[in-house]
DSSP file (Angstrom, degrees, kcal/mol; ACC not computed):
  #  RESIDUE AA STRUCTURE BP1 BP2  ACC     N-H-->O    O-->H-N    N-H-->O    O-->H-N    TCO  KAPPA ALPHA  PHI   PSI    X-CA   Y-CA   Z-CA
    1    1 A M     >        0   0    0      0, 0.0     4,-2.5     0, 0.0     5,-0.2   0.000 360.0 360.0 360.0 -43.1  -42.4   12.2    1.3
    2    2 A N  H  >  +     0   0    0      1,-0.2     4,-2.8     2,-0.2     5,-0.2   0.896 360.0  52.1 -62.6 -39.6  -40.9   11.0    4.6
    3    3 A K  H  > S+     0   0    0      2,-0.2     4,-2.1     1,-0.2    -1,-0.2   0.916 110.4  47.6 -63.9 -42.7  -42.4    7.6    4.2
    4    4 A V  H  > S+     0   0    0      2,-0.2     4,-2.1     1,-0.2    -1,-0.2   0.909 112.8  49.6 -63.7 -42.6  -40.9    7.2    0.7
    5    5 A F  H  X S+     0   0    0     -4,-2.5     4,-2.4     1,-0.2    -2,-0.2   0.928 110.0  50.2 -62.8 -45.5  -37.5    8.4    2.0
    6    6 A N  H  X S+     0   0    0     -4,-2.8     4,-1.9     1,-0.2    -1,-0.2   0.881 109.8  51.1 -61.4 -38.8  -37.7    5.9    4.9
    7    7 A E  H  X S+     0   0    0     -4,-2.1     4,-0.9     2,-0.2    -1,-0.2   0.892 110.0  49.8 -65.7 -38.7  -38.5    3.1    2.5
    8    8 A A  H >< S+     0   0    0     -4,-2.1     3,-0.6     1,-0.2     4,-0.5   0.898 110.1  50.3 -66.2 -39.9  -35.6    4.0    0.3
    9    9 A V  H >X S+     0   0    0     -4,-2.4     3,-1.4     1,-0.2     4,-0.6   0.858 101.5  62.7 -66.3 -36.1  -33.2    4.1    3.4
   10   10 A K  H >< S+     0   0    0     -4,-1.9     3,-0.6     1,-0.3    -1,-0.2   0.800  93.5  63.8 -59.8 -29.1  -34.4    0.6    4.5
   11   11 A E  T << S+     0   0    0     -4,-0.9    -1,-0.3    -3,-0.6    -2,-0.2   0.781 106.6  43.2 -66.1 -25.8  -33.0   -0.8    1.2
   12   12 A F  T <4 S+     0   0    0     -3,-1.4     2,-0.3    -4,-0.5    -1,-0.2   0.484  90.3 107.3 -98.0  -4.6  -29.5    0.2    2.3
   13   13 A T    <<  -     0   0    0     -3,-0.6     2,-0.4    -4,-0.6   102,-0.2  -0.573  67.4-133.0 -78.0 134.4  -29.9   -1.0    5.9
   14   14 A I        -     0   0    0    100,-1.7     2,-0.2    -2,-0.3   103,-0.1  -0.726  21.1-122.6 -87.1 132.9  -28.0   -4.1    6.8
   15   15 A Q    >>  -     0   0    0     -2,-0.4     3,-1.5     1,-0.1     4,-0.8  -0.506  18.7-121.2 -73.8 143.9  -30.0   -6.7    8.7
   16   16 A E  H >> S+     0   0    0      1,-0.3     3,-0.8     2,-0.2     4,-0.6   0.842 111.7  61.5 -52.8 -36.9  -28.5   -7.7   12.0
   17   17 A D  H 34 S+     0   0    0      1,-0.2     4,-0.3     2,-0.1    -1,-0.3   0.797 110.8  38.6 -62.4 -29.0  -28.3  -11.4   10.8
   18   18 A F  H <> S+     0   0    0     -3,-1.5     4,-2.7     1,-0.1    -1,-0.2   0.452  89.4  93.0-102.0  -2.5  -25.9  -10.4    8.0
   19   19 A A  H <X S+     0   0    0     -4,-0.8     4,-2.5    -3,-0.8     5,-0.2   0.912  87.6  47.3 -60.2 -45.2  -23.8   -7.8    9.9
   20   20 A E  H  X S+     0   0    0     -4,-0.6     4,-2.2     2,-0.2    -1,-0.2   0.903 113.6  48.0 -65.0 -41.2  -21.2  -10.3   10.9
   21   21 A L  H  > S+     0   0    0     -4,-0.3     4,-2.3     2,-0.2    -2,-0.2   0.917 111.3  50.8 -63.6 -43.8  -20.9  -11.8    7.4
   22   22 A F  H  X S+     0   0    0     -4,-2.7     4,-2.0     1,-0.2    -2,-0.2   0.921 111.2  48.0 -59.4 -46.2  -20.7   -8.4    5.9
   23   23 A A  H  X S+     0   0    0     -4,-2.5     4,-2.5     1,-0.2    -1,-0.2   0.884 110.4  52.4 -63.2 -39.5  -17.9   -7.5    8.3
   24   24 A Q  H  X S+     0   0    0     -4,-2.2     4,-2.7     2,-0.2    -2,-0.2   0.893 108.1  50.6 -65.4 -40.1  -16.0  -10.7    7.5
   25   25 A V  H  X S+     0   0    0     -4,-2.3     4,-2.3     2,-0.2    -1,-0.2   0.923 112.4  46.6 -63.8 -44.1  -16.2  -10.1    3.8
   26   26 A I  H  X S+     0   0    0     -4,-2.0     4,-2.5     2,-0.2    -2,-0.2   0.918 113.3  49.1 -64.3 -42.9  -14.8   -6.6    4.2
   27   27 A T  H  X S+     0   0    0     -4,-2.5     4,-2.6     2,-0.2    -2,-0.2   0.915 111.4  48.9 -63.5 -43.8  -12.0   -7.9    6.6
   28   28 A D  H  X S+     0   0    0     -4,-2.7     4,-2.1     2,-0.2    -1,-0.2   0.909 112.0  48.8 -63.0 -42.0  -11.0  -10.7    4.2
   29   29 A T  H  X S+     0   0    0     -4,-2.3     4,-2.1     2,-0.2    -2,-0.2   0.916 111.8  49.4 -63.3 -43.6  -10.9   -8.2    1.3
   30   30 A Y  H  X S+     0   0    0     -4,-2.5     4,-2.6     1,-0.2    -2,-0.2   0.925 110.4  49.7 -61.2 -45.9   -8.8   -5.9    3.3
   31   31 A K  H  X S+     0   0    0     -4,-2.6     4,-2.2     1,-0.2    -1,-0.2   0.882 109.1  53.2 -62.9 -37.5   -6.4   -8.6    4.4
   32   32 A S  H  X S+     0   0    0     -4,-2.1     4,-1.5     1,-0.2    -1,-0.2   0.925 112.2  43.7 -62.6 -45.1   -6.0   -9.7    0.8
   33   33 A Q  H  X S+     0   0    0     -4,-2.1     4,-1.6     1,-0.2    -2,-0.2   0.877 112.1  53.5 -67.8 -37.5   -5.1   -6.2   -0.4
   34   34 A N  H  X S+     0   0    0     -4,-2.6     4,-1.9     1,-0.2    -2,-0.2   0.868 105.0  54.4 -66.5 -37.0   -2.8   -5.8    2.6
   35   35 A T  H  X S+     0   0    0     -4,-2.2     4,-2.1     1,-0.2    -1,-0.2   0.888 105.8  53.2 -62.6 -39.6   -0.9   -9.0    1.7
   36   36 A T  H  X S+     0   0    0     -4,-1.5     4,-2.5     1,-0.2    -1,-0.2   0.890 107.2  51.9 -61.9 -39.7   -0.3   -7.6   -1.8
   37   37 A Q  H  X S+     0   0    0     -4,-1.6     4,-2.4     2,-0.2    -2,-0.2   0.886 107.5  51.7 -64.9 -38.8    1.2   -4.4   -0.2
   38   38 A V  H  X S+     0   0    0     -4,-1.9     4,-2.1     2,-0.2    -2,-0.2   0.917 111.4  47.1 -63.7 -43.2    3.6   -6.5    1.9
   39   39 A I  H  X S+     0   0    0     -4,-2.1     4,-2.1     1,-0.2    -2,-0.2   0.923 112.2  50.4 -62.8 -44.1    4.7   -8.4   -1.2
   40   40 A S  H  X S+     0   0    0     -4,-2.5     4,-2.4     1,-0.2    -2,-0.2   0.886 107.9  53.8 -61.4 -39.4    5.1   -5.1   -3.1
   41   41 A R  H  X S+     0   0    0     -4,-2.4     4,-2.3     1,-0.2    -1,-0.2   0.916 108.5  48.2 -62.3 -43.9    7.1   -3.7   -0.2
   42   42 A S  H  X S+     0   0    0     -4,-2.1     4,-2.1     1,-0.2    -1,-0.2   0.868 110.8  51.8 -66.5 -35.2    9.6   -6.6   -0.2
   43   43 A E  H  X S+     0   0    0     -4,-2.1     4,-2.3     2,-0.2    -1,-0.2   0.901 109.0  50.4 -65.6 -40.9    9.9   -6.2   -4.0
   44   44 A L  H  X S+     0   0    0     -4,-2.4     4,-2.4     1,-0.2    -2,-0.2   0.921 110.4  49.5 -62.2 -44.0   10.7   -2.5   -3.6
   45   45 A L  H  X S+     0   0    0     -4,-2.3     4,-2.3     1,-0.2    -1,-0.2   0.887 110.2  51.1 -62.6 -38.9   13.3   -3.3   -1.0
   46   46 A K  H  X S+     0   0    0     -4,-2.1     4,-2.4     2,-0.2    -1,-0.2   0.916 110.1  49.2 -64.6 -43.1   14.9   -5.9   -3.3
   47   47 A E  H  X S+     0   0    0     -4,-2.3     4,-2.4     2,-0.2    -2,-0.2   0.903 110.1  51.2 -63.0 -41.2   15.0   -3.4   -6.2
   48   48 A I  H  X S+     0   0    0     -4,-2.4     4,-2.3     1,-0.2    -2,-0.2   0.920 110.8  48.5 -62.6 -43.4   16.6   -0.8   -4.0
   49   49 A N  H  X S+     0   0    0     -4,-2.3     4,-2.1     2,-0.2    -2,-0.2   0.896 110.4  51.7 -62.8 -40.5   19.3   -3.3   -2.9
   50   50 A D  H  X S+     0   0    0     -4,-2.4     4,-2.0     2,-0.2    -2,-0.2   0.909 110.3  48.4 -62.4 -42.4   19.9   -4.3   -6.5
   51   51 A L  H  X S+     0   0    0     -4,-2.4     4,-1.9     1,-0.2    -2,-0.2   0.891 110.1  51.3 -67.5 -38.3   20.4   -0.6   -7.5
   52   52 A N  H  X S+     0   0    0     -4,-2.3     4,-2.1     1,-0.2    -1,-0.2   0.878 108.5  52.9 -63.7 -36.7   22.8   -0.1   -4.6
   53   53 A S  H  X S+     0   0    0     -4,-2.1     4,-2.6     2,-0.2    -2,-0.2   0.886 106.0  53.5 -64.3 -39.2   24.7   -3.1   -5.7
   54   54 A R  H  X S+     0   0    0     -4,-2.0     4,-2.5     2,-0.2    -2,-0.2   0.912 108.4  49.3 -62.0 -42.0   25.0   -1.6   -9.2
   55   55 A I  H  X S+     0   0    0     -4,-1.9     4,-2.2     1,-0.2    -2,-0.2   0.921 111.3  49.4 -63.3 -42.6   26.4    1.6   -7.8
   56   56 A A  H  X S+     0   0    0     -4,-2.1     4,-2.0     2,-0.2    -2,-0.2   0.895 111.2  49.4 -63.4 -40.2   28.9   -0.5   -5.7
   57   57 A K  H  X S+     0   0    0     -4,-2.6     4,-2.4     2,-0.2    -1,-0.2   0.902 110.2  50.7 -65.1 -40.9   30.0   -2.5   -8.8
   58   58 A A  H  X S+     0   0    0     -4,-2.5     4,-2.3     1,-0.2    -2,-0.2   0.888 108.3  52.9 -63.5 -38.2   30.4    0.7  -10.8
   59   59 A R  H  X S+     0   0    0     -4,-2.2     4,-2.6     2,-0.2    -1,-0.2   0.909 108.7  49.8 -63.2 -41.7   32.6    2.1   -8.0
   60   60 A E  H  X S+     0   0    0     -4,-2.0     4,-2.2     2,-0.2     6,-0.2   0.920 110.1  50.3 -61.7 -43.8   34.7   -1.0   -8.2
   61   61 A L  H  X>S+     0   0    0     -4,-2.4     5,-2.3     1,-0.2     6,-1.0   0.888 110.8  49.9 -62.2 -38.3   35.0   -0.6  -12.0
   62   62 A L  H ><5S+     0   0    0     -4,-2.3     3,-0.9     1,-0.2    -2,-0.2   0.929 111.1  48.1 -64.6 -45.7   36.1    3.0  -11.5
   63   63 A L  H 3<5S+     0   0    0     -4,-2.6    -2,-0.2     1,-0.3    -1,-0.2   0.834 111.8  50.2 -65.5 -32.0   38.7    2.1   -8.9
   64   64 A N  H 3<5S-     0   0    0     -4,-2.2    -1,-0.3    -5,-0.2    -2,-0.2   0.569 114.9-117.8 -80.9  -9.0   40.0   -0.7  -11.2
   65   65 A G  T <<5S+     0   0    0     -3,-0.9    -3,-0.2    -4,-0.6    -2,-0.1   0.617  80.1 123.4  83.0  13.1   40.2    1.8  -14.1
   66   66 A D  S   <S+     0   0    0     -5,-2.3     2,-0.3    -6,-0.2    -4,-0.2   0.757  77.3  26.3 -78.7 -24.8   37.7   -0.2  -16.2
   67   67 A I  S    S-     0   0    0     -6,-1.0    -2,-0.2    -9,-0.1     2,-0.1  -0.932  82.7-121.2-131.9 159.5   35.4    2.9  -16.6
   68   68 A D     >  -     0   0    0     -2,-0.3     4,-2.1     1,-0.1     5,-0.2  -0.399  34.4 -96.3 -95.1 176.6   36.1    6.6  -16.5
   69   69 A D  H  > S+     0   0    0      1,-0.2     4,-2.8     2,-0.2     5,-0.2   0.875 120.6  54.6 -58.9 -41.8   34.6    9.3  -14.1
   70   70 A A  H  > S+     0   0    0      1,-0.2     4,-2.1     2,-0.2    -1,-0.2   0.914 109.3  47.2 -62.7 -43.5   31.9   10.3  -16.6
   71   71 A D  H  > S+     0   0    0      2,-0.2     4,-2.7     1,-0.2    -1,-0.2   0.921 112.7  49.7 -63.6 -43.3   30.6    6.8  -17.0
   72   72 A Y  H  X S+     0   0    0     -4,-2.1     4,-3.1     1,-0.2     5,-0.2   0.929 110.5  49.5 -61.5 -45.1   30.6    6.3  -13.2
   73   73 A K  H  X S+     0   0    0     -4,-2.8     4,-2.7     2,-0.2     5,-0.2   0.888 111.6  49.5 -62.5 -38.5   28.8    9.6  -12.6
   74   74 A T  H  X S+     0   0    0     -4,-2.1     4,-2.4    -5,-0.2     5,-0.2   0.947 113.7  45.0 -64.5 -48.7   26.2    8.6  -15.2
   75   75 A I  H  X S+     0   0    0     -4,-2.7     4,-2.2     1,-0.2     5,-0.2   0.929 115.7  47.7 -60.3 -46.0   25.6    5.2  -13.7
   76   76 A K  H  X S+     0   0    0     -4,-3.1     4,-2.6    -5,-0.2     5,-0.2   0.926 113.0  46.4 -64.0 -46.2   25.5    6.6  -10.2
   77   77 A S  H  X S+     0   0    0     -4,-2.7     4,-2.0    -5,-0.2    -1,-0.2   0.897 113.0  49.7 -66.8 -39.2   23.1    9.4  -11.0
   78   78 A E  H  X S+     0   0    0     -4,-2.4     4,-1.9    -5,-0.2    -1,-0.2   0.934 115.4  43.1 -63.4 -45.6   20.7    7.2  -12.9
   79   79 A N  H  X S+     0   0    0     -4,-2.2     4,-2.4    -5,-0.2    -2,-0.2   0.869 111.9  53.0 -70.9 -36.5   20.6    4.6  -10.1
   80   80 A E  H  X S+     0   0    0     -4,-2.6     4,-2.4    -5,-0.2    -1,-0.2   0.883 108.3  51.6 -65.6 -36.8   20.3    7.2   -7.4
   81   81 A Y  H  X S+     0   0    0     -4,-2.0     4,-2.1     2,-0.2    -2,-0.2   0.938 111.1  47.2 -62.2 -46.2   17.3    8.7   -9.2
   82   82 A K  H  X S+     0   0    0     -4,-1.9     4,-2.4     1,-0.2    -2,-0.2   0.893 111.1  52.2 -62.1 -40.1   15.7    5.2   -9.4
   83   83 A I  H  X S+     0   0    0     -4,-2.4     4,-2.7     1,-0.2    -1,-0.2   0.920 108.1  51.1 -62.0 -44.3   16.4    4.6   -5.7
   84   84 A N  H  X S+     0   0    0     -4,-2.4     4,-1.9     1,-0.2    -1,-0.2   0.895 110.4  49.0 -61.0 -40.8   14.7    7.9   -4.8
   85   85 A V  H  X S+     0   0    0     -4,-2.1     4,-1.9     2,-0.2    -1,-0.2   0.927 113.3  46.6 -63.8 -45.1   11.6    7.0   -6.8
   86   86 A L  H  X S+     0   0    0     -4,-2.4     4,-2.3     1,-0.2    -2,-0.2   0.874 110.5  52.5 -66.9 -37.3   11.4    3.6   -5.2
   87   87 A E  H  X S+     0   0    0     -4,-2.7     4,-2.4     2,-0.2    -1,-0.2   0.865 107.6  52.5 -66.3 -35.3   12.0    5.0   -1.7
   88   88 A A  H  X S+     0   0    0     -4,-1.9     4,-2.2     2,-0.2    -2,-0.2   0.912 110.2  47.9 -65.0 -41.8    9.1    7.4   -2.2
   89   89 A K  H  X S+     0   0    0     -4,-1.9     4,-2.3     2,-0.2    -2,-0.2   0.892 111.1  51.7 -63.4 -39.2    6.9    4.5   -3.2
   90   90 A L  H  X S+     0   0    0     -4,-2.3     4,-2.1     2,-0.2    -2,-0.2   0.909 110.0  47.9 -64.0 -43.3    8.0    2.7   -0.1
   91   91 A A  H  X S+     0   0    0     -4,-2.4     4,-2.2     2,-0.2    -1,-0.2   0.891 111.4  51.2 -64.7 -39.4    7.2    5.6    2.1
   92   92 A E  H  X S+     0   0    0     -4,-2.2     4,-2.2     2,-0.2    -2,-0.2   0.904 110.0  49.4 -64.1 -41.8    3.8    6.0    0.5
   93   93 A A  H  X S+     0   0    0     -4,-2.3     4,-2.3     1,-0.2    -2,-0.2   0.886 110.5  50.6 -65.2 -39.0    3.1    2.3    1.0
   94   94 A A  H  X S+     0   0    0     -4,-2.1     4,-2.3     2,-0.2    -2,-0.2   0.896 110.5  49.2 -66.1 -39.9    4.1    2.5    4.7
   95   95 A A  H  X S+     0   0    0     -4,-2.2     4,-1.8     2,-0.2    -2,-0.2   0.907 111.6  48.9 -65.8 -41.6    1.8    5.5    5.2
   96   96 A T  H  X S+     0   0    0     -4,-2.2     4,-2.0     1,-0.2    -2,-0.2   0.904 111.5  50.1 -63.9 -41.6   -1.1    3.7    3.6
   97   97 A K  H  X S+     0   0    0     -4,-2.3     4,-1.3     1,-0.2    -2,-0.2   0.912 108.9  50.7 -64.9 -43.2   -0.5    0.6    5.7
   98   98 A S  H  < S+     0   0    0     -4,-2.3     4,-0.3     1,-0.2    -1,-0.2   0.868 112.0  47.9 -66.2 -34.3   -0.4    2.6    9.0
   99   99 A K  H >< S+     0   0    0     -4,-1.8     3,-0.7     1,-0.2    -1,-0.2   0.881 113.9  46.8 -69.5 -37.4   -3.6    4.3    8.2
  100  100 A A  H >< S+     0   0    0     -4,-2.0     3,-1.0     1,-0.2    -2,-0.2   0.609  90.0  82.3 -83.8 -11.7   -5.3    1.1    7.2
  101  101 A D  T 3< S+     0   0    0     -4,-1.3     3,-0.5     1,-0.3    -1,-0.2   0.739  83.7  63.6 -64.2 -21.5   -4.2   -0.9   10.3
  102  102 A N  T <>  +     0   0    0     -3,-0.7     4,-1.1    -4,-0.3    -1,-0.3  -0.063  64.6 119.7 -93.4  33.8   -7.0    0.6   12.3
  103  103 A I  H <>  +     0   0    0     -3,-1.0     4,-3.1     1,-0.2     5,-0.2   0.813  59.3  70.2 -70.1 -30.1   -9.8   -1.0   10.2
  104  104 A G  H  > S+     0   0    0     -3,-0.5     4,-2.5     1,-0.2     5,-0.2   0.947 103.0  37.3 -56.4 -59.4  -11.3   -3.0   13.1
  105  105 A P  H  > S+     0   0    0      0, 0.0     4,-2.1     0, 0.0    -1,-0.2   0.892 119.4  49.5 -62.3 -38.6  -12.8   -0.1   15.2
  106  106 A I  H  X S+     0   0    0     -4,-1.1     4,-2.5     2,-0.2    -2,-0.2   0.922 111.6  48.9 -65.3 -43.3  -13.8    1.8   12.1
  107  107 A L  H  X S+     0   0    0     -4,-3.1     4,-2.8     2,-0.2     5,-0.2   0.924 110.9  49.4 -63.8 -45.3  -15.5   -1.3   10.6
  108  108 A R  H  X S+     0   0    0     -4,-2.5     4,-2.3    -5,-0.2    -1,-0.2   0.914 113.0  47.5 -61.0 -42.2  -17.4   -2.1   13.7
  109  109 A R  H  X S+     0   0    0     -4,-2.1     4,-2.2    -5,-0.2    -1,-0.2   0.911 113.1  48.2 -65.1 -42.1  -18.7    1.5   14.0
  110  110 A A  H  X S+     0   0    0     -4,-2.5     4,-2.4     2,-0.2    -2,-0.2   0.908 112.0  48.7 -66.5 -42.3  -19.7    1.5   10.3
  111  111 A I  H  X S+     0   0    0     -4,-2.8     4,-2.0     2,-0.2    -2,-0.2   0.919 110.5  51.4 -63.5 -42.9  -21.5   -1.8   10.5
  112  112 A R  H  X S+     0   0    0     -4,-2.3     4,-1.0    -5,-0.2    -2,-0.2   0.921 111.8  47.1 -60.5 -42.9  -23.3   -0.7   13.6
  113  113 A K  H  < S+     0   0    0     -4,-2.2     3,-0.4     1,-0.2    -1,-0.2   0.895 111.0  51.7 -65.2 -39.7  -24.4    2.5   11.8
  114  114 A L  H >< S+     0   0    0     -4,-2.4  -100,-1.7     1,-0.2     3,-0.6   0.796 107.1  52.5 -70.2 -27.6  -25.5    0.6    8.8
  115  115 A T  H 3< S+     0   0    0     -4,-2.0    -1,-0.2     1,-0.2    -2,-0.2   0.734 117.0  39.5 -77.2 -20.4  -27.6   -1.8   10.8
  116  116 A Q  T 3< S+     0   0    0     -4,-1.0    -1,-0.2    -3,-0.4    -2,-0.2   0.139  81.2 116.5-110.2  17.4  -29.4    1.2   12.4
  117  117 A L    <         0   0    0     -3,-0.6    -1,-0.1     1,-0.3    -2,-0.1   0.866 360.0 360.0 -58.7 -41.5  -29.6    3.3    9.3
  118  118 A D              0   0    0     -4,-0.2    -1,-0.3    -3,-0.2  -108,-0.1   0.505 360.0 360.0 -79.7 360.0  -33.4    3.4    9.1
């Protein structure tokens, strides 16, 4: 039984010759995903700025008498809700990024374990 188990484990063991390639593929994939998160973050910030601009424009319309209080409150509450949702997404993305920034040591340790698995 032990011999069969050891043979099965050997199938999942990474050969030393391929360890560096394996690590490079994982690193490249991670960087690709991280770049997408950075783009997404900038898009979220742009949307938040646009919504803040809408609130400012509505305030101007209110001060000029072009809209009434009820309309302004509706515009403001809708946009503030959207801003809160986007800020929550932004905070979530920042938390994910900070956790994933430490991939180097974790990856080296995991590769070392996988090369010595059997």
